OpenMM code with the backbone's topology and positions (N, CA, C; nanometers):
from openmm import Vec3, app, unit

residues = "MET LYS PRO PRO LEU SER ILE GLY ILE PHE GLY ARG PHE GLY ARG SER ALA SER LEU ARG ALA LEU ASP THR ALA LEU ARG ALA VAL ASP LEU HIS PRO ASN LEU VAL PRO GLU ALA VAL LYS LEU THR THR VAL ARG MET LEU ILE ASP GLU THR GLY ARG GLU ASP PRO GLY ALA GLU ALA THR HIS ALA ALA ALA GLU ILE VAL ALA TYR CYS LEU ILE GLY ALA ASP ALA PHE ALA GLY ALA ASN GLY THR VAL LEU THR ARG GLU VAL GLU ARG ARG ILE ASP ALA ALA LEU ALA SER GLY ILE SER LEU ALA PRO GLY TRP SER CYS SER HIS PHE THR HIS ALA".split()
positions = [
    Vec3(1.1710, 0.2567, 2.3425),
    Vec3(1.1682, 0.1918, 2.2462),
    Vec3(1.0462, 0.1883, 2.1189),
    Vec3(1.1056, 0.1446, 1.9999),
    Vec3(1.0054, 0.1807, 1.9031),
    Vec3(0.8965, 0.0571, 1.8872),
    Vec3(0.7787, 0.1259, 1.8444),
    Vec3(0.6654, 0.0095, 1.8610),
    Vec3(0.7189, -0.0487, 1.7195),
    Vec3(0.6574, -0.2256, 1.7130),
    Vec3(0.7168, -0.3012, 1.5681),
    Vec3(0.6343, -0.2752, 1.5077),
    Vec3(0.6373, -0.2858, 1.3725),
    Vec3(0.5397, -0.2433, 1.2469),
    Vec3(0.5718, -0.3977, 1.1851),
    Vec3(0.4554, -0.4355, 1.1858),
    Vec3(0.4195, -0.5877, 1.1163),
    Vec3(0.4117, -0.5684, 0.9888),
    Vec3(0.4233, -0.6419, 0.8730),
    Vec3(0.4105, -0.6292, 0.7532),
    Vec3(0.2791, -0.7735, 0.7570),
    Vec3(0.2889, -0.8529, 0.8356),
    Vec3(0.2064, -1.0000, 0.8526),
    Vec3(0.2337, -1.0692, 0.7414),
    Vec3(0.1719, -1.2079, 0.7308),
    Vec3(0.1969, -1.2877, 0.6570),
    Vec3(0.1425, -1.2482, 0.5135),
    Vec3(0.2356, -1.3019, 0.4245),
    Vec3(0.2545, -1.2579, 0.3062),
    Vec3(0.1628, -1.1030, 0.3055),
    Vec3(0.2184, -1.0159, 0.3661),
    Vec3(0.1977, -0.8888, 0.3534),
    Vec3(0.0592, -0.8815, 0.3514),
    Vec3(-0.0317, -0.9121, 0.4554),
    Vec3(-0.1780, -0.9229, 0.4551),
    Vec3(-0.2148, -0.9037, 0.6062),
    Vec3(-0.1943, -1.0680, 0.6022),
    Vec3(-0.2662, -1.0934, 0.7916),
    Vec3(-0.1628, -1.0244, 0.8803),
    Vec3(-0.2440, -0.9524, 0.9957),
    Vec3(-0.1782, -0.8952, 1.1038),
    Vec3(-0.1091, -0.7363, 1.0510),
    Vec3(-0.1355, -0.6836, 0.9409),
    Vec3(-0.0549, -0.5641, 0.9364),
    Vec3(-0.0700, -0.4615, 1.0581),
    Vec3(0.0304, -0.4135, 1.1016),
    Vec3(-0.0238, -0.2807, 1.1930),
    Vec3(-0.0977, -0.2030, 1.1670),
    Vec3(-0.1398, -0.1702, 1.2874),
    Vec3(-0.2417, -0.0620, 1.1975),
    Vec3(-0.1958, 0.0934, 1.1125),
    Vec3(-0.0983, 0.1014, 1.1818),
    Vec3(-0.0209, 0.2244, 1.1009),
    Vec3(0.0116, 0.2295, 0.9570),
    Vec3(0.0522, 0.0843, 0.9179),
    Vec3(0.0331, 0.0359, 0.8066),
    Vec3(-0.1015, 0.0497, 0.7188),
    Vec3(-0.1611, -0.0583, 0.7811),
    Vec3(-0.3091, 0.0263, 0.7146),
    Vec3(-0.3626, 0.1201, 0.6676),
    Vec3(-0.3498, 0.1830, 0.7920),
    Vec3(-0.3974, 0.3620, 0.7406),
    Vec3(-0.3125, 0.4089, 0.6443),
    Vec3(-0.1732, 0.4010, 0.6512),
    Vec3(-0.1189, 0.4470, 0.5169),
    Vec3(-0.1777, 0.3964, 0.4098),
    Vec3(-0.2033, 0.2471, 0.3393),
    Vec3(-0.2584, 0.1564, 0.2726),
    Vec3(-0.3943, 0.2205, 0.2135),
    Vec3(-0.4629, 0.2840, 0.3366),
    Vec3(-0.6117, 0.3745, 0.2888),
    Vec3(-0.5816, 0.4768, 0.2363),
    Vec3(-0.4812, 0.5616, 0.3101),
    Vec3(-0.4445, 0.7082, 0.2721),
    Vec3(-0.3996, 0.6941, 0.1237),
    Vec3(-0.3262, 0.6036, 0.0870),
    Vec3(-0.2372, 0.5752, -0.0603),
    Vec3(-0.3584, 0.5606, -0.1365),
    Vec3(-0.4678, 0.4737, -0.1056),
    Vec3(-0.5616, 0.4611, -0.1774),
    Vec3(-0.6975, 0.5575, -0.2016),
    Vec3(-0.6830, 0.6717, -0.0974),
    Vec3(-0.7457, 0.7969, -0.0929),
    Vec3(-0.6613, 0.9009, -0.2284),
    Vec3(-0.5761, 0.8746, -0.2563),
    Vec3(-0.5110, 0.9778, -0.3334),
    Vec3(-0.4732, 0.8722, -0.4584),
    Vec3(-0.5275, 0.7688, -0.5017),
    Vec3(-0.5456, 0.6898, -0.6709),
    Vec3(-0.4851, 0.6449, -0.6735),
    Vec3(-0.3623, 0.5821, -0.5261),
    Vec3(-0.2378, 0.5169, -0.5764),
    Vec3(-0.2592, 0.3423, -0.4930),
    Vec3(-0.2877, 0.2239, -0.5904),
    Vec3(-0.2851, 0.1179, -0.5225),
    Vec3(-0.1745, 0.0887, -0.4149),
    Vec3(-0.2062, 0.0638, -0.2818),
    Vec3(-0.0946, 0.0374, -0.1988),
    Vec3(0.0399, -0.0969, -0.2474),
    Vec3(-0.0415, -0.1976, -0.3288),
    Vec3(0.0405, -0.3032, -0.3797),
    Vec3(0.1410, -0.2308, -0.4852),
    Vec3(0.1350, -0.1144, -0.5430),
    Vec3(0.2325, -0.0665, -0.6209),
    Vec3(0.3557, 0.0174, -0.5769),
    Vec3(0.3303, 0.0239, -0.4152),
    Vec3(0.4370, 0.0943, -0.3258),
    Vec3(0.5428, -0.0060, -0.2643),
    Vec3(0.6748, -0.0277, -0.2844),
    Vec3(0.7308, -0.1278, -0.2353),
    Vec3(0.7435, -0.1420, -0.0731),
    Vec3(0.7105, -0.2151, -0.0110),
    Vec3(0.6811, -0.2113, 0.1731),
    Vec3(0.8077, -0.1828, 0.2061),
    Vec3(0.9216, -0.1608, 0.1710),
    Vec3(1.0215, -0.0735, 0.2319),
    Vec3(0.9939, 0.0612, 0.2090),
    Vec3(0.9381, 0.1224, 0.1208),
    Vec3(0.8973, 0.2567, 0.0938),
    Vec3(0.7795, 0.2626, 0.2583),
    Vec3(0.7042, 0.2035, 0.2029),
    Vec3(0.5873, 0.2093, 0.3319),
    Vec3(0.6414, 0.1958, 0.4364),
    Vec3(0.7143, 0.0837, 0.4678),
    Vec3(0.7615, 0.0944, 0.6285),
    Vec3(0.8489, 0.2034, 0.6797),
    Vec3(0.9481, 0.2535, 0.6014),
    Vec3(1.0087, 0.3780, 0.6065),
    Vec3(0.9335, 0.4838, 0.6184),
    Vec3(0.7833, 0.5179, 0.5859),
    Vec3(0.7261, 0.6597, 0.5769),
    Vec3(0.6395, 0.6304, 0.6990),
    Vec3(0.5997, 0.4896, 0.7384),
    Vec3(0.5425, 0.5006, 0.8425),
    Vec3(0.6321, 0.5378, 0.9872),
    Vec3(0.7838, 0.4827, 0.9805),
    Vec3(0.8748, 0.4628, 1.0677),
    Vec3(0.9136, 0.6142, 1.0766),
    Vec3(0.9120, 0.6854, 0.9706),
    Vec3(0.9626, 0.8424, 1.0436),
    Vec3(0.8658, 0.8820, 1.0470),
    Vec3(0.7109, 0.8811, 0.9946),
    Vec3(0.6046, 0.9337, 1.0682),
    Vec3(0.5890, 0.9161, 1.2377),
    Vec3(0.6062, 0.7540, 1.2812),
    Vec3(0.6049, 0.7659, 1.4162),
    Vec3(0.6924, 0.8267, 1.5139),
    Vec3(0.8477, 0.8142, 1.4462),
    Vec3(0.9780, 0.8940, 1.5053),
    Vec3(0.8922, 1.0630, 1.5406),
    Vec3(0.8381, 1.0888, 1.3889),
    Vec3(0.7832, 1.2802, 1.4202),
    Vec3(0.7320, 1.2760, 1.5145),
    Vec3(0.5902, 1.2005, 1.5278),
    Vec3(0.4955, 1.2513, 1.6435),
    Vec3(0.5236, 1.2040, 1.7460),
    Vec3(0.6301, 1.1036, 1.7445),
    Vec3(0.6309, 1.0316, 1.8966),
    Vec3(0.4921, 0.9278, 1.9552),
    Vec3(0.4446, 0.9182, 1.8330),
    Vec3(0.3400, 0.7889, 1.8743),
    Vec3(0.3117, 0.6904, 1.7864),
    Vec3(0.2424, 0.5672, 1.8334),
    Vec3(0.2674, 0.4857, 1.7524),
    Vec3(0.1789, 0.5346, 1.6383),
    Vec3(0.0621, 0.5866, 1.6577),
    Vec3(-0.0272, 0.6102, 1.5556),
    Vec3(-0.0316, 0.7651, 1.5018),
    Vec3(0.0367, 0.7652, 1.3858),
    Vec3(0.0819, 0.9238, 1.3338),
    Vec3(-0.0637, 0.9815, 1.3591),
    Vec3(-0.1591, 0.9435, 1.3458),
    Vec3(-0.2601, 1.0310, 1.2750),
    Vec3(-0.2945, 1.0230, 1.1502),
    Vec3(-0.4515, 1.0498, 1.1460),
    Vec3(-0.4997, 1.0637, 1.0081),
    Vec3(-0.4176, 1.1808, 0.9282),
    Vec3(-0.4308, 1.2814, 0.9704),
    Vec3(-0.3648, 1.3805, 0.8809),
    Vec3(-0.2290, 1.4014, 0.8247),
    Vec3(-0.1505, 1.3303, 0.9274),
    Vec3(0.0310, 1.3001, 0.8982),
    Vec3(0.0240, 1.2407, 0.7939),
    Vec3(-0.0759, 1.0843, 0.8206),
    Vec3(-0.0266, 0.9870, 0.7338),
    Vec3(-0.1035, 1.0287, 0.5820),
    Vec3(-0.2253, 1.1052, 0.5748),
    Vec3(-0.2523, 1.1357, 0.4580),
    Vec3(-0.1639, 1.2364, 0.3811),
    Vec3(-0.1111, 1.3164, 0.4689),
    Vec3(0.0210, 1.3860, 0.3552),
    Vec3(0.1178, 1.3480, 0.3412),
    Vec3(0.1627, 1.2461, 0.4376),
    Vec3(0.2603, 1.1500, 0.3875),
    Vec3(0.2179, 1.0610, 0.2553),
    Vec3(0.1007, 1.0373, 0.2151),
    Vec3(0.0486, 0.9560, 0.1200),
    Vec3(0.0437, 1.0654, -0.0071),
    Vec3(0.0418, 1.1321, 0.0077),
    Vec3(0.0109, 1.2515, -0.0879),
    Vec3(0.1427, 1.2674, -0.1644),
    Vec3(0.2612, 1.2865, -0.0785),
    Vec3(0.4130, 1.3187, -0.1041),
    Vec3(0.4379, 1.1476, -0.1580),
    Vec3(0.4014, 1.0735, -0.1284),
    Vec3(0.4727, 0.9348, -0.1826),
    Vec3(0.3907, 0.8983, -0.3163),
    Vec3(0.2365, 0.9215, -0.3481),
    Vec3(0.2260, 0.9254, -0.4379),
    Vec3(0.2388, 0.9985, -0.5609),
    Vec3(0.2880, 1.1184, -0.5088),
    Vec3(0.3264, 1.2464, -0.5855),
    Vec3(0.4643, 1.1487, -0.6709),
    Vec3(0.5337, 1.1646, -0.5696),
    Vec3(0.6559, 1.0757, -0.6461),
    Vec3(0.6632, 0.9475, -0.7187),
    Vec3(0.6038, 0.8671, -0.6911),
    Vec3(0.5650, 0.7338, -0.7663),
    Vec3(0.5136, 0.7599, -0.8784),
    Vec3(0.4011, 0.8473, -0.9017),
    Vec3(0.3283, 0.8397, -1.0611),
    Vec3(0.3796, 0.9857, -1.1069),
    Vec3(0.4049, 1.0620, -1.0395),
    Vec3(0.4354, 1.1988, -1.1075),
    Vec3(0.3114, 1.3144, -1.1350),
    Vec3(0.3575, 1.4559, -1.1387),
    Vec3(0.3116, 1.5261, -1.1305),
    Vec3(0.1471, 1.5221, -1.2062),
    Vec3(0.1670, 1.4696, -1.3636),
    Vec3(0.0250, 1.4617, -1.4609),
    Vec3(-0.0317, 1.3787, -1.4087),
    Vec3(0.0074, 1.2395, -1.3719),
    Vec3(-0.0728, 1.1279, -1.3245),
    Vec3(-0.1512, 1.1720, -1.2124),
    Vec3(-0.0852, 1.2544, -1.0894),
    Vec3(-0.1323, 1.2705, -0.9687),
    Vec3(-0.2294, 1.3744, -1.0133),
    Vec3(-0.1840, 1.4977, -1.1069),
    Vec3(-0.2936, 1.5654, -1.0865),
    Vec3(-0.4419, 1.5451, -1.1779),
    Vec3(-0.4085, 1.4411, -1.2250),
    Vec3(-0.5141, 1.3787, -1.3482),
    Vec3(-0.6266, 1.3088, -1.2156),
    Vec3(-0.5622, 1.2600, -1.1116),
    Vec3(-0.6310, 1.1762, -1.0349),
    Vec3(-0.6924, 1.2395, -0.8716),
    Vec3(-0.6215, 1.3373, -0.8797),
    Vec3(-0.6029, 1.4369, -0.7758),
    Vec3(-0.6688, 1.5607, -0.7459),
    Vec3(-0.6799, 1.6374, -0.9154),
    Vec3(-0.6454, 1.7525, -0.9271),
    Vec3(-0.5637, 1.8836, -0.9312),
    Vec3(-0.5646, 1.9518, -0.9754),
    Vec3(-0.4470, 2.0454, -0.9920),
    Vec3(-0.4306, 2.1294, -0.8385),
    Vec3(-0.5189, 2.1255, -0.7662),
    Vec3(-0.5322, 2.2175, -0.6552),
    Vec3(-0.4571, 2.1448, -0.5455),
    Vec3(-0.4773, 2.0221, -0.5835),
    Vec3(-0.3749, 1.9192, -0.4436),
    Vec3(-0.2623, 1.9161, -0.4884),
    Vec3(-0.2514, 1.9047, -0.6147),
    Vec3(-0.1103, 1.8863, -0.7012),
    Vec3(-0.0064, 1.9907, -0.6503),
    Vec3(-0.0768, 2.1187, -0.6856),
    Vec3(-0.0001, 2.2408, -0.6506),
    Vec3(0.0444, 2.2811, -0.4902),
    Vec3(-0.0548, 2.2027, -0.4253),
    Vec3(-0.0518, 2.2158, -0.2461),
    Vec3(0.0872, 2.1210, -0.2294),
    Vec3(0.1035, 1.9976, -0.2941),
    Vec3(0.1926, 1.9080, -0.2715),
    Vec3(0.3494, 1.9328, -0.3010),
    Vec3(0.3485, 2.0005, -0.4342),
    Vec3(0.4604, 2.0305, -0.5099),
    Vec3(0.5146, 2.1596, -0.4026),
    Vec3(0.4172, 2.2482, -0.3495),
    Vec3(0.4760, 2.3957, -0.2981),
    Vec3(0.5244, 2.3067, -0.1097),
    Vec3(0.4848, 2.1875, -0.0705),
    Vec3(0.5205, 2.1712, 0.0208),
    Vec3(0.6581, 2.0769, -0.0226),
    Vec3(0.6491, 2.0267, -0.1048),
    Vec3(0.8067, 1.9703, -0.1587),
    Vec3(0.9332, 2.0595, -0.1575),
    Vec3(0.8492, 2.1974, -0.2527),
    Vec3(0.9552, 2.2817, -0.2605),
    Vec3(0.9836, 2.3631, -0.1449),
    Vec3(0.9186, 2.4225, -0.0762),
    Vec3(0.9156, 2.4587, 0.0789),
    Vec3(1.0801, 2.3506, 0.1415),
    Vec3(1.0307, 2.2366, 0.1791),
    Vec3(1.1162, 2.1366, 0.2320),
    Vec3(1.2542, 2.1719, 0.1277),
    Vec3(1.2555, 2.1589, 0.0402),
    Vec3(1.3917, 2.1505, -0.0378),
    Vec3(1.5193, 2.2809, 0.0044),
    Vec3(1.3876, 2.4021, -0.0174),
    Vec3(1.4400, 2.5469, -0.0251),
    Vec3(1.5241, 2.5630, 0.1438),
    Vec3(1.4561, 2.4557, 0.2331),
    Vec3(1.4921, 2.4987, 0.3620),
    Vec3(1.5926, 2.3957, 0.3980),
    Vec3(1.6750, 2.3406, 0.2921),
    Vec3(1.7502, 2.2356, 0.2955),
    Vec3(1.7985, 2.1178, 0.3806),
    Vec3(1.6246, 2.0873, 0.3742),
    Vec3(1.6129, 1.9510, 0.4504),
    Vec3(1.6715, 1.8205, 0.3904),
    Vec3(1.7177, 1.7480, 0.4530),
    Vec3(1.7598, 1.6057, 0.3857),
    Vec3(1.7336, 1.5083, 0.4764),
    Vec3(1.7718, 1.3827, 0.4299),
    Vec3(1.7255, 1.2818, 0.5174),
    Vec3(1.8548, 1.2669, 0.6103),
    Vec3(1.9183, 1.3377, 0.6400),
    Vec3(2.0215, 1.3311, 0.7659),
    Vec3(1.9752, 1.3344, 0.8617),
    Vec3(2.0513, 1.3088, 0.9849),
    Vec3(1.9743, 1.3583, 1.1421),
    Vec3(1.9424, 1.4877, 1.1165),
    Vec3(1.8565, 1.4871, 1.2021),
    Vec3(1.7437, 1.6413, 1.2391),
    Vec3(1.6657, 1.6838, 1.0924),
    Vec3(1.6454, 1.5724, 1.0175),
    Vec3(1.5332, 1.5809, 0.9142),
    Vec3(1.3825, 1.5909, 0.9760),
    Vec3(1.2583, 1.6173, 0.9371),
    Vec3(1.1715, 1.6377, 1.0202),
    Vec3(1.0528, 1.5775, 0.9097),
    Vec3(0.9728, 1.5412, 0.9381),
    Vec3(0.8676, 1.5063, 0.8194),
    Vec3(0.8002, 1.6311, 0.8429),
    Vec3(0.7887, 1.6908, 0.9525),
    Vec3(0.6952, 1.8124, 0.9449),
    Vec3(0.7112, 1.8936, 0.8231),
    Vec3(0.8191, 1.8895, 0.7467),
    Vec3(0.8342, 1.9855, 0.6523),
    Vec3(0.7180, 1.9243, 0.5655),
    Vec3(0.7103, 1.8104, 0.5199),
    Vec3(0.5857, 1.8043, 0.4150),
    Vec3(0.4440, 1.7495, 0.4418),
    Vec3(0.4343, 1.8169, 0.5945),
    Vec3(0.3099, 1.8347, 0.6259),
    Vec3(0.2301, 1.9520, 0.5707),
    Vec3(0.0960, 1.9791, 0.5907),
    Vec3(0.0304, 2.0982, 0.5554),
    Vec3(0.0627, 2.1767, 0.6773),
    Vec3(0.0855, 2.3249, 0.5854),
    Vec3(0.1420, 2.4124, 0.6662),
    Vec3(0.0138, 2.5061, 0.6663),
] * unit.nanometer
topology = app.Topology()
chain = topology.addChain("A")
for resn in residues:
    res = topology.addResidue(resn, chain)
    for name in ("N", "CA", "C"):
        topology.addAtom(name, app.Element.getBySymbol(name[0]), res)
């Protein structure tokens, strides 16, 4: 059984630890979590949980996912301005590698293709 993810009352009180960790990781890459739709955050955390098989996917996987989400939402230029060109190139490399391997959101898709290699 999958662990429940709670967005809490009004999206604040009682949020699951995994969602709070993603919010923290998003802030670390200069994206305020309120700018990310809850559906995106819930899907991201659920995919991380499914991939790791743990209720707590871990800081490294959560941070790697936050980098991808931030890059996709704010674009390369804004991401580079906030996080530097080295991290931007690393995120782009991870995205390119995932796309080149034919990964999609179809069954069998793996979050590991988007994490640090």
